[in-house]
C-alpha angles and dihedrals in degrees: 000000000000092000092051092049092047091048091052090045092053094044091051092051089047091054091049093046092045092050092049092048094047092053094049092050099041102037097075093052092046091048090054089052088059128179121049094351093056092042092052092047093050090051088051092051089055088049091049087055091054100041103031114017100040095047090044091053092048092048090047091052096045095046090044092053092047092048092052092046093049097045119079093202099056129064138177094255094063115111097236092050091049091049090051092051093047093051091051090050094046090046091051092049092047091049095049099038105029118014101042098042092038093052092050092046092050090049091051091049092050090050090051090051093247097135093161092054091045090050091054092051091046091050089057090046090052092052092050090044090055090050091050092048092049091050092049092050091048091050091050090050091048091051095047093045093039085228111216097027 
């Protein structure tokens, strides 16, 4: 059972990491395309957040909790476990308060022909996306290294 839970945990993190990376790489090209293309892409990034990133974060959290509860050697006070929980919380807040609304706002601005306004929103999204990616990578490092043990 442990191997299955760990497999699901790692796949969920991979989906989250892959989505974050895809958006950081593709967003600048889509922004340059402008207009309907950029608007459509930004709506899809918001959708990716709802159908990939959010479920992946929830699955990561649930499987992480179950793994800690089932293992006698790990507990919730360990540094790497705390880091994992914090990254899930920060990721959820960023998704709900920044990425989703920002993606929809950028799409609206592209559709209205306000490319400068859309670029400003997308610049903020890119900064937060880099922060999210850095946090995810740090959490993965903490898990692999069992930071604090």
